[in-house]
DRENTOR-16411 format. One record per atom (N, C-alpha, C, O): residue in three letters; x, y, z. Coordinates in nm, 2 decimals. Atoms other than C-alpha are relative to their C-alpha. Layout:
 rest     px     py     pz
  Ala      X      Y      Z
...
This chain:
 rest     px     py     pz
  Unk   0.08  -0.12   0.00
  Unk   0.00   0.00   0.00
  Unk   0.09   0.13   0.00
  Unk   0.04   0.24  -0.03
  Unk  -0.09  -0.12  -0.01
  Unk   0.30   0.23   0.04
  Unk   0.08   0.00  -0.14
  Unk   0.17  -0.09  -0.16
  Unk  -0.07   0.00   0.13
  Unk   0.42   0.32  -0.32
  Unk   0.15   0.03   0.01
  Unk   0.23  -0.02  -0.07
  Unk  -0.14  -0.03  -0.01
  Unk   0.76   0.45  -0.20
  Unk   0.07  -0.13   0.04
  Unk   0.18  -0.16  -0.01
  Unk  -0.06   0.12  -0.05
  Unk   0.84   0.13  -0.01
  Unk  -0.01  -0.11  -0.12
  Unk   0.09  -0.18  -0.14
  Unk   0.01   0.10   0.11
  Unk   0.71  -0.08  -0.31
  Unk   0.11   0.03  -0.10
  Unk   0.17  -0.06  -0.16
  Unk  -0.10  -0.04   0.10
  Unk   0.94   0.12  -0.55
  Unk   0.14  -0.04   0.05
  Unk   0.22  -0.09  -0.04
  Unk  -0.13   0.03  -0.05
  Unk   1.24   0.07  -0.33
  Unk   0.03  -0.16   0.00
  Unk   0.13  -0.20  -0.05
  Unk  -0.01   0.15   0.01
  Unk   1.18  -0.31  -0.30
  Unk   0.01  -0.05  -0.14
  Unk   0.09  -0.14  -0.17
  Unk   0.00   0.04   0.14
  Unk   1.11  -0.34  -0.67
  Unk   0.13   0.03  -0.06
  Unk   0.19  -0.05  -0.14
  Unk  -0.13  -0.04   0.05
  Unk   1.42  -0.15  -0.76
  Unk   0.11  -0.09   0.05
  Unk   0.20  -0.13  -0.03
  Unk  -0.11   0.08  -0.06
  Unk   1.64  -0.34  -0.52
  Unk   0.00  -0.15  -0.03
  Unk   0.10  -0.22  -0.01
  Unk   0.01   0.14   0.03
  Unk   1.51  -0.68  -0.63
  Unk   0.01  -0.03  -0.15
  Unk  -0.02  -0.15  -0.19
  Unk   0.00   0.02   0.14
  Unk   1.55  -0.64  -1.01
  Unk   0.11  -0.11  -0.03
  Unk   0.09  -0.19  -0.13
  Unk  -0.11   0.09   0.03
  Unk   1.88  -0.84  -1.00
  Unk  -0.05  -0.14   0.01
  Unk   0.01  -0.23  -0.06
  Unk   0.04   0.14  -0.02
  Unk   1.70  -1.15  -0.88
  Unk  -0.06  -0.07  -0.13
  Unk  -0.01  -0.17  -0.17
  Unk   0.06   0.05   0.12
  Unk   1.49  -1.20  -1.19
  Unk   0.10   0.00  -0.12
  Unk   0.11  -0.10  -0.19
  Unk  -0.10  -0.01   0.10
  Unk   1.76  -1.08  -1.42
  Unk   0.11  -0.11   0.01
  Unk   0.16  -0.16  -0.09
  Unk  -0.11   0.10  -0.03
  Unk   2.02  -1.31  -1.26
  Unk  -0.05  -0.14  -0.04
  Unk   0.02  -0.21  -0.11
  Unk   0.06   0.13   0.04
  Unk   1.79  -1.62  -1.31
  Unk   0.00  -0.01  -0.15
  Unk   0.04  -0.11  -0.21
  Unk   0.01   0.00   0.14
  Unk   1.73  -1.52  -1.67
  Unk   0.14  -0.01  -0.07
  Unk   0.16  -0.09  -0.16
  Unk  -0.14   0.00   0.06
  Unk   2.10  -1.45  -1.75
  Unk   0.07  -0.14   0.03
  Unk   0.14  -0.19  -0.06
  Unk  -0.07   0.13  -0.03
  Unk   2.22  -1.77  -1.58
  Unk  -0.06  -0.11  -0.08
  Unk   0.01  -0.21  -0.11
  Unk   0.06   0.11   0.09
  Unk   1.97  -1.98  -1.78
  Unk   0.06   0.01  -0.14
  Unk   0.05  -0.09  -0.22
  Unk  -0.06  -0.01   0.13
  Unk   2.15  -1.85  -2.09
  Unk   0.14  -0.04  -0.01
  Unk   0.20  -0.05  -0.12
  Unk  -0.14   0.04  -0.01
  Unk   2.49  -1.97  -1.98
  Unk   0.02  -0.12  -0.08
  Unk  -0.05  -0.22  -0.07
  Unk  -0.03   0.11   0.09
  Unk   2.64  -2.20  -2.24
  Unk   0.14  -0.06   0.01
  Unk   0.19  -0.12  -0.08
  Unk  -0.13   0.06  -0.03
  Unk   2.96  -2.31  -2.08
  Unk   0.12   0.06  -0.07
  Unk   0.22   0.00  -0.09
  Unk  -0.11  -0.07   0.07
  Unk   3.17  -2.06  -2.27
  Unk   0.04   0.12   0.09
  Unk  -0.02   0.23   0.08
  Unk  -0.04  -0.10  -0.10
  Unk   3.34  -1.86  -1.99
  Unk   0.09   0.10  -0.07
  Unk   0.16   0.07  -0.17
  Unk  -0.08  -0.11   0.06
  Unk   3.51  -1.53  -2.06
  Unk   0.15   0.00   0.06
  Unk   0.23   0.08   0.01
  Unk  -0.13   0.02  -0.06
  Unk   3.82  -1.63  -1.85
  Unk   0.06   0.13   0.05
  Unk   0.18   0.16   0.02
  Unk  -0.05  -0.12  -0.06
  Unk   3.86  -1.30  -1.67
  Unk   0.00   0.13  -0.08
  Unk   0.04   0.24  -0.03
  Unk   0.01  -0.12   0.08
  Unk   3.80  -1.05  -1.95
  Unk  -0.08   0.11   0.06
  Unk  -0.05   0.23   0.05
  Unk   0.09  -0.09  -0.06
  Unk   3.52  -0.89  -1.76
  Unk   0.05   0.04   0.14
  Unk   0.03   0.16   0.18
  Unk  -0.04  -0.03  -0.14
  Unk   3.67  -0.91  -1.41
  Unk   0.13   0.08   0.01
  Unk   0.16   0.14   0.11
  Unk  -0.13  -0.06  -0.01
  Unk   4.02  -0.79  -1.48
  Unk   0.03   0.09  -0.12
  Unk   0.12   0.06  -0.21
  Unk  -0.02  -0.09   0.12
  Unk   4.00  -0.49  -1.73
  Unk   0.14   0.07   0.00
  Unk   0.19   0.11  -0.10
  Unk  -0.13  -0.07  -0.01
  Unk   4.33  -0.34  -1.60
  Unk   0.11  -0.07  -0.08
  Unk   0.17  -0.01  -0.16
  Unk  -0.10   0.07   0.08
  Unk   4.56  -0.61  -1.74
  Unk  -0.03   0.00  -0.15
  Unk   0.06   0.01  -0.23
  Unk   0.04   0.00   0.14
  Unk   4.36  -0.63  -2.06
  Unk   0.03   0.14  -0.06
  Unk   0.07   0.15  -0.17
  Unk  -0.02  -0.13   0.05
  Unk   4.38  -0.25  -2.10
  Unk   0.15   0.03  -0.02
  Unk   0.19   0.09  -0.12
  Unk  -0.14  -0.02   0.02
  Unk   4.75  -0.25  -2.04
  Unk   0.06  -0.08  -0.12
  Unk   0.14  -0.02  -0.20
  Unk  -0.05   0.08   0.11
  Unk   4.81  -0.53  -2.29
  Unk  -0.05   0.06  -0.13
  Unk   0.02   0.06  -0.23
  Unk   0.05  -0.07   0.12
  Unk   4.59  -0.34  -2.54
  Unk   0.08   0.13  -0.03
  Unk   0.12   0.15  -0.15
  Unk  -0.08  -0.13   0.02
  Unk   4.79  -0.01  -2.49
  Unk   0.14  -0.04  -0.05
  Unk   0.20   0.04  -0.12
  Unk  -0.14   0.04   0.04
  Unk   5.12  -0.20  -2.53
  Unk   0.00  -0.07  -0.14
  Unk   0.10  -0.09  -0.20
  Unk   0.01   0.06   0.14
  Unk   4.99  -0.35  -2.86
  Unk   0.01  -0.15  -0.01
  Unk   0.01  -0.21  -0.11
  Unk  -0.01   0.14   0.00
  Unk   5.00  -0.71  -2.75
  Unk  -0.14  -0.07  -0.04
  Unk  -0.14  -0.17  -0.10
  Unk   0.13   0.04   0.04
  Unk   4.62  -0.75  -2.80
  Unk  -0.08   0.11  -0.06
  Unk  -0.04   0.23  -0.03
  Unk   0.09  -0.10   0.04
  Unk   4.35  -0.56  -2.97
  Unk  -0.14  -0.02   0.07
  Unk  -0.22  -0.11   0.03
  Unk   0.12   0.01  -0.08
  Unk   4.07  -0.51  -2.72
  Unk  -0.05   0.13   0.04
  Unk  -0.02   0.18   0.15
  Unk   0.05  -0.13  -0.04
  Unk   3.89  -0.18  -2.73
  Unk  -0.10  -0.01   0.11
  Unk  -0.16  -0.11   0.13
  Unk   0.09   0.01  -0.12
  Unk   3.68  -0.09  -2.42
  Unk  -0.14  -0.03  -0.04
  Unk  -0.21  -0.10   0.04
  Unk   0.14   0.03   0.03
  Unk   3.35  -0.12  -2.61
  Unk  -0.02  -0.14  -0.03
  Unk  -0.14  -0.19  -0.05
  Unk   0.02   0.14   0.03
  Unk   3.42  -0.48  -2.68
  Unk  -0.06  -0.08   0.11
  Unk  -0.13  -0.18   0.09
  Unk   0.06   0.06  -0.12
  Unk   3.31  -0.58  -2.33
  Unk  -0.15   0.01  -0.02
  Unk  -0.22  -0.09   0.00
  Unk   0.15  -0.02   0.01
  Unk   2.96  -0.43  -2.39
  Unk  -0.05  -0.08  -0.12
  Unk  -0.16  -0.14  -0.11
  Unk   0.05   0.07   0.11
  Unk   2.94  -0.59  -2.73
  Unk   0.00  -0.15   0.03
  Unk  -0.10  -0.22  -0.01
  Unk  -0.01   0.14  -0.04
  Unk   3.04  -0.93  -2.59
  Unk  -0.12  -0.03   0.09
  Unk  -0.19  -0.13   0.07
  Unk   0.11   0.02  -0.09
  Unk   2.78  -0.90  -2.31
  Unk  -0.13   0.01  -0.07
  Unk  -0.22  -0.07  -0.05
  Unk   0.12  -0.01   0.08
  Unk   2.52  -0.79  -2.56
  Unk  -0.03  -0.12  -0.08
  Unk  -0.14  -0.17  -0.09
  Unk   0.02   0.12   0.08
  Unk   2.58  -1.09  -2.78
  Unk  -0.04  -0.12   0.09
  Unk  -0.12  -0.20   0.05
  Unk   0.03   0.11  -0.09
  Unk   2.56  -1.33  -2.48
  Unk  -0.13   0.01   0.07
  Unk  -0.20  -0.08   0.08
  Unk   0.12  -0.02  -0.08
  Unk   2.28  -1.18  -2.28
  Unk  -0.12   0.08  -0.06
  Unk  -0.22   0.09   0.00
  Unk   0.11  -0.08   0.06
  Unk   2.07  -0.98  -2.53
  Unk  -0.03   0.13   0.07
  Unk   0.06   0.20   0.11
  Unk   0.04  -0.13  -0.07
  Unk   1.87  -0.70  -2.37
  Unk   0.04   0.00   0.14
  Unk   0.02   0.11   0.21
  Unk  -0.04   0.00  -0.15
  Unk   1.99  -0.80  -2.02
  Unk   0.15   0.04   0.02
  Unk   0.19   0.04   0.13
  Unk  -0.14  -0.03  -0.01
  Unk   2.35  -0.70  -2.09
  Unk   0.03   0.12   0.09
  Unk   0.14   0.13   0.15
  Unk  -0.03  -0.12  -0.07
  Unk   2.32  -0.36  -1.92
  Unk  -0.10   0.01   0.12
  Unk  -0.11   0.12   0.17
  Unk   0.09   0.00  -0.12
  Unk   2.07  -0.45  -1.64
  Unk   0.07  -0.05   0.12
  Unk   0.18  -0.10   0.12
  Unk  -0.05   0.05  -0.13
  Unk   2.12  -0.54  -1.28
  Unk  -0.01  -0.15   0.00
  Unk  -0.12  -0.21   0.02
  Unk  -0.01   0.14   0.01
  Unk   2.23  -0.90  -1.32
  Unk   0.05  -0.07   0.13
  Unk   0.03  -0.19   0.14
  Unk  -0.05   0.06  -0.13
  Unk   2.39  -0.96  -0.98
  Unk   0.14  -0.06  -0.02
  Unk   0.18  -0.09  -0.13
  Unk  -0.13   0.04   0.00
  Unk   2.73  -1.08  -0.89
  Unk   0.02  -0.15  -0.04
  Unk   0.11  -0.19  -0.11
  Unk   0.00   0.14   0.03
  Unk   2.65  -1.45  -0.93
  Unk   0.00  -0.03  -0.15
  Unk   0.08  -0.11  -0.20
  Unk   0.01   0.02   0.14
  Unk   2.55  -1.43  -1.29
  Unk   0.13   0.05  -0.07
  Unk   0.18  -0.02  -0.17
  Unk  -0.12  -0.05   0.05
  Unk   2.86  -1.22  -1.37
  Unk   0.12  -0.10   0.02
  Unk   0.20  -0.12  -0.07
  Unk  -0.10   0.10  -0.03
  Unk   3.09  -1.47  -1.20
  Unk  -0.01  -0.13  -0.08
  Unk   0.09  -0.18  -0.13
  Unk   0.03   0.12   0.08
  Unk   2.93  -1.76  -1.38
  Unk   0.05   0.02  -0.14
  Unk   0.11  -0.06  -0.20
  Unk  -0.04  -0.03   0.13
  Unk   2.98  -1.59  -1.71
  Unk   0.16   0.01  -0.01
  Unk   0.21  -0.04  -0.11
  Unk  -0.14  -0.02   0.01
  Unk   3.34  -1.51  -1.63
  Unk   0.08  -0.13   0.02
  Unk   0.18  -0.15  -0.05
  Unk  -0.09   0.10  -0.05
  Unk   3.47  -1.82  -1.46
  Unk  -0.06  -0.14  -0.01
  Unk   0.00  -0.24   0.02
  Unk   0.07   0.13   0.00
  Unk   3.21  -2.10  -1.51
  Unk  -0.03  -0.04   0.14
  Unk  -0.01   0.03   0.24
  Unk   0.05   0.05  -0.13
  Unk   3.07  -2.31  -1.23
  Unk   0.12  -0.02   0.10
  Unk   0.11   0.02   0.21
  Unk  -0.12   0.03  -0.09
  Unk   3.41  -2.43  -1.09
  Unk   0.07   0.13   0.04
  Unk   0.11   0.15   0.16
  Unk  -0.07  -0.12  -0.03
  Unk   3.57  -2.09  -1.12
  Unk  -0.08   0.09   0.10
  Unk  -0.02   0.16   0.18
  Unk   0.09  -0.08  -0.10
  Unk   3.27  -1.92  -0.94
  Unk   0.02  -0.06   0.14
  Unk   0.02   0.02   0.23
  Unk  -0.01   0.06  -0.13
  Unk   3.30  -2.17  -0.66
  Unk   0.14   0.03   0.06
  Unk   0.15   0.06   0.18
  Unk  -0.14  -0.04  -0.05
  Unk   3.68  -2.11  -0.63
  Unk   0.01   0.14   0.04
  Unk   0.07   0.18   0.13
  Unk   0.01  -0.14  -0.03
  Unk   3.62  -1.74  -0.64
  Unk  -0.06   0.03   0.13
  Unk  -0.01   0.10   0.22
  Unk   0.07  -0.02  -0.12
  Unk   3.37  -1.76  -0.36
  Unk   0.08  -0.06   0.12
  Unk   0.09   0.01   0.23
  Unk  -0.08   0.05  -0.11
  Unk   3.60  -1.98  -0.15
  Unk   0.12   0.09   0.03
  Unk   0.15   0.12   0.14
  Unk  -0.11  -0.09  -0.02
  Unk   3.90  -1.75  -0.21
  Unk  -0.04   0.13   0.06
  Unk   0.02   0.18   0.15
  Unk   0.05  -0.13  -0.06
  Unk   3.69  -1.44  -0.13
  Unk  -0.03  -0.02   0.15
  Unk   0.00   0.06   0.23
  Unk   0.03   0.03  -0.14
  Unk   3.57  -1.61   0.19
  Unk   0.12  -0.01   0.08
  Unk   0.13   0.03   0.20
  Unk  -0.12   0.02  -0.08
  Unk   3.92  -1.70   0.29
  Unk   0.07   0.14   0.02
  Unk   0.12   0.16   0.13
  Unk  -0.06  -0.13  -0.02
  Unk   4.04  -1.34   0.24
  Unk  -0.08   0.08   0.10
  Unk  -0.01   0.14   0.19
  Unk   0.08  -0.07  -0.10
  Unk   3.75  -1.19   0.44
  Unk   0.02  -0.06   0.14
  Unk   0.03   0.01   0.23
  Unk  -0.02   0.07  -0.13
  Unk   3.80  -1.45   0.71
  Unk   0.14   0.03   0.06
  Unk   0.15   0.06   0.18
  Unk  -0.13  -0.03  -0.06
  Unk   4.17  -1.38   0.74
  Unk   0.01   0.14   0.04
  Unk   0.08   0.17   0.13
  Unk   0.00  -0.14  -0.04
  Unk   4.11  -1.01   0.75
  Unk  -0.08   0.02   0.13
  Unk  -0.04   0.11   0.21
  Unk   0.08  -0.02  -0.12
  Unk   3.85  -1.05   1.02
  Unk   0.05  -0.07   0.12
  Unk   0.00  -0.05   0.23
  Unk  -0.06   0.08  -0.11
  Unk   4.05  -1.29   1.23
  Unk   0.11   0.09   0.07
  Unk   0.20   0.14   0.01
  Unk  -0.10  -0.07  -0.08
  Unk   4.24  -1.11   1.51
  Unk   0.05  -0.09   0.12
  Unk  -0.02  -0.18   0.16
  Unk  -0.05   0.08  -0.11
  Unk   4.45  -1.24   1.79
  Unk  -0.03   0.06   0.14
  Unk  -0.05  -0.01   0.23
  Unk   0.03  -0.06  -0.13
  Unk   4.37  -0.99   2.06
  Unk  -0.14   0.07   0.00
  Unk  -0.17   0.14   0.09
  Unk   0.14  -0.05   0.00
  Unk   4.02  -0.89   1.95
  Unk  -0.01   0.14  -0.05
  Unk  -0.12   0.20  -0.05
  Unk   0.00  -0.14   0.06
  Unk   4.12  -0.55   1.80
  Unk   0.04   0.00  -0.14
  Unk   0.12  -0.09  -0.19
  Unk  -0.03  -0.01   0.14
  Unk   4.14  -0.45   1.44
  Unk   0.09   0.12  -0.03
  Unk   0.08   0.22   0.03
  Unk  -0.09  -0.11   0.04
  Unk   4.41  -0.25   1.28
  Unk  -0.06   0.08  -0.11
  Unk  -0.15   0.04  -0.18
  Unk   0.05  -0.09   0.10
  Unk   4.36   0.04   1.05
  Unk   0.01  -0.06  -0.14
  Unk  -0.08  -0.04  -0.22
  Unk  -0.02   0.06   0.13
  Unk   4.50  -0.14   0.75
  Unk  -0.10  -0.11  -0.03
  Unk  -0.14  -0.13  -0.14
  Unk   0.10   0.10   0.02
  Unk   4.26  -0.43   0.80
  Unk  -0.13   0.06  -0.04
  Unk  -0.20   0.01  -0.13
  Unk   0.13  -0.06   0.04
  Unk   3.96  -0.20   0.80
  Unk   0.00   0.06  -0.14
  Unk  -0.10   0.05  -0.21
  Unk  -0.01  -0.06   0.14
  Unk   4.08  -0.03   0.48
  Unk  -0.02  -0.11  -0.10
  Unk  -0.09  -0.09  -0.20
  Unk   0.02   0.11   0.09
  Unk   4.11  -0.36   0.30
  Unk  -0.13  -0.07   0.01
  Unk  -0.19  -0.11  -0.10
  Unk   0.13   0.06  -0.01
  Unk   3.79  -0.50   0.44
  Unk  -0.10   0.09  -0.07
  Unk  -0.20   0.03  -0.12
  Unk   0.09  -0.08   0.08
  Unk   3.61  -0.20   0.29
  Unk   0.00  -0.03  -0.14
  Unk  -0.10  -0.02  -0.21
  Unk  -0.01   0.03   0.14
  Unk   3.74  -0.29  -0.05
  Unk  -0.08  -0.14  -0.03
  Unk  -0.14  -0.15  -0.13
  Unk   0.06   0.13   0.02
  Unk   3.62  -0.65  -0.01
  Unk  -0.15   0.01   0.02
  Unk  -0.23  -0.06  -0.05
  Unk   0.14  -0.02  -0.02
  Unk   3.28  -0.55   0.12
  Unk  -0.07   0.07  -0.11
  Unk  -0.19   0.05  -0.14
  Unk   0.06  -0.08   0.11
  Unk   3.22  -0.31  -0.16
  Unk  -0.04  -0.09  -0.12
  Unk  -0.14  -0.07  -0.18
  Unk   0.03   0.09   0.11
  Unk   3.22  -0.60  -0.41
  Unk  -0.14  -0.07   0.02
  Unk  -0.22  -0.07  -0.07
  Unk   0.13   0.07  -0.03
  Unk   2.92  -0.78  -0.24
  Unk  -0.11   0.10   0.03
  Unk  -0.22   0.07   0.00
  Unk   0.10  -0.10  -0.03
  Unk   2.75  -0.47  -0.12
  Unk  -0.07   0.06  -0.13
  Unk  -0.18   0.09  -0.13
  Unk   0.05  -0.05   0.13
  Unk   2.71  -0.34  -0.48
  Unk  -0.03  -0.11  -0.09
  Unk  -0.07  -0.09  -0.21
  Unk   0.02   0.11   0.09
  Unk   2.67  -0.69  -0.62
  Unk  -0.14  -0.02  -0.05
  Unk  -0.15  -0.08  -0.16
  Unk   0.14   0.02   0.05
  Unk   2.29  -0.67  -0.66
  Unk  -0.02   0.10  -0.12
  Unk  -0.11   0.07  -0.20
  Unk   0.02  -0.10   0.11
  Unk   2.33  -0.37  -0.89
  Unk   0.07  -0.04  -0.13
  Unk   0.02  -0.04  -0.24
  Unk  -0.08   0.03   0.12
  Unk   2.61  -0.46  -1.12
  Unk   0.13  -0.07   0.06
  Unk   0.14  -0.09   0.18
  Unk  -0.13   0.07  -0.03
  Unk   2.95  -0.63  -1.12
  Unk   0.11   0.10   0.01
  Unk   0.16   0.15  -0.09
  Unk  -0.10  -0.10  -0.02
  Unk   3.20  -0.40  -0.96
  Unk   0.14  -0.04  -0.06
  Unk   0.22   0.05  -0.09
  Unk  -0.13   0.04   0.05
  Unk   3.50  -0.61  -1.08
  Unk   0.02   0.04  -0.14
  Unk   0.14   0.06  -0.18
  Unk  -0.03  -0.04   0.14
  Unk   3.45  -0.50  -1.44
  Unk   0.04   0.14  -0.01
  Unk   0.07   0.19  -0.12
  Unk  -0.04  -0.14  -0.01
  Unk   3.53  -0.15  -1.33
  Unk   0.15   0.01   0.00
  Unk   0.21  -0.05   0.09
  Unk  -0.14  -0.02   0.00
  Unk   3.88  -0.04  -1.42
  Unk   0.04   0.06   0.14
  Unk   0.15   0.03   0.19
  Unk  -0.03  -0.06  -0.12
  Unk   3.87   0.17  -1.10
  Unk   0.00  -0.09   0.12
  Unk   0.07  -0.08   0.21
  Unk   0.00   0.10  -0.11
  Unk   3.78  -0.12  -0.88
  Unk   0.13  -0.08   0.00
  Unk   0.18  -0.12   0.10
  Unk  -0.13   0.07   0.02
  Unk   4.08  -0.31  -1.02
  Unk   0.12   0.08   0.06
  Unk   0.20   0.03   0.13
  Unk  -0.10  -0.09  -0.06
  Unk   4.30  -0.01  -0.93
  Unk  -0.02   0.01   0.16
  Unk   0.08   0.01   0.23
  Unk   0.02   0.00  -0.15
  Unk   4.14   0.00  -0.58
  Unk   0.05  -0.12   0.07
  Unk   0.11  -0.11   0.18
  Unk  -0.06   0.12  -0.06
  Unk   4.24  -0.36  -0.52
  Unk   0.15   0.01   0.01
  Unk   0.21  -0.03   0.11
  Unk  -0.15  -0.02   0.00
  Unk   4.60  -0.28  -0.62
  Unk   0.04   0.10   0.11
  Unk   0.14   0.07   0.18
  Unk  -0.03  -0.10  -0.11
  Unk   4.61   0.03  -0.40
  Unk  -0.02  -0.05   0.14
  Unk   0.06  -0.03   0.22
  Unk   0.03   0.05  -0.13
  Unk   4.45  -0.14  -0.11
  Unk   0.11  -0.10   0.04
  Unk   0.15  -0.11   0.16
  Unk  -0.10   0.10  -0.03
  Unk   4.70  -0.43  -0.13
  Unk   0.13   0.07   0.03
  Unk   0.20   0.03   0.13
  Unk  -0.13  -0.07  -0.03
  Unk   5.00  -0.19  -0.15
  Unk  -0.01   0.07   0.13
  Unk   0.09   0.07   0.21
  Unk   0.03  -0.07  -0.13
  Unk   4.85   0.02   0.14
  Unk   0.02  -0.10   0.11
  Unk   0.08  -0.07   0.21
  Unk   0.00   0.10  -0.11
  Unk   4.80  -0.29   0.35
  Unk   0.15  -0.05   0.02
  Unk   0.19  -0.06   0.14
  Unk  -0.13   0.05  -0.02
  Unk   5.15  -0.43   0.28
  Unk   0.10   0.11   0.05
  Unk   0.19   0.08   0.13
  Unk  -0.08  -0.11  -0.05
  Unk   5.31  -0.09   0.34
  Unk  -0.02   0.02   0.15
  Unk   0.08   0.04   0.22
  Unk   0.03  -0.02  -0.15
  Unk   5.14  -0.04   0.68
  Unk   0.03  -0.12   0.08
  Unk   0.06  -0.11   0.20
  Unk  -0.02   0.13  -0.07
  Unk   5.19  -0.41   0.77
  Unk   0.15  -0.02   0.03
  Unk   0.19  -0.09   0.12
  Unk  -0.14   0.02  -0.02
  Unk   5.57  -0.39   0.73
  Unk   0.05   0.05   0.13
  Unk   0.00   0.16   0.18
  Unk  -0.05  -0.05  -0.13
  Unk   5.77  -0.35   1.05
  Unk   0.07   0.13  -0.01
  Unk   0.14   0.15  -0.12
  Unk  -0.07  -0.13   0.00
  Unk   5.90  -0.01   1.14
  Unk   0.15  -0.02   0.02
  Unk   0.19  -0.11   0.09
  Unk  -0.14   0.02  -0.01
  Unk   6.27   0.03   1.10
  Unk   0.06   0.10   0.10
  Unk   0.18   0.10   0.13
């Protein structure tokens, strides 16, 4: 009876139907990281080792998913397209291991560097219902910066 609440729930749940539809189109032809790791692909393209213009990702998604290529498909559908069933399972296990290791403390307190990296890991699943954050060039850079930041702050003081 509340149109505002209905709109919010409808908007936030679009990914569920789209995810089911897109996953049903999966034909066991994984993209092997082309969507998840645009930074190395962009670097290889700029160096001339491969020819992969940025619009090729959208063309590939459009060919595979039709009109669903630019909709909220959810993280699961994107991972399935990228890595297949086994790769998606391995990604989930690896992601869980990273989050668990960051969340595990010996004295019950968290360090600043752990919080910074945990923010990067939570961003992936928090925005997962809308779209796939990994396909963003900037998210790939964020992973690199967060890793460097974590390692720099983690090293012992001289």
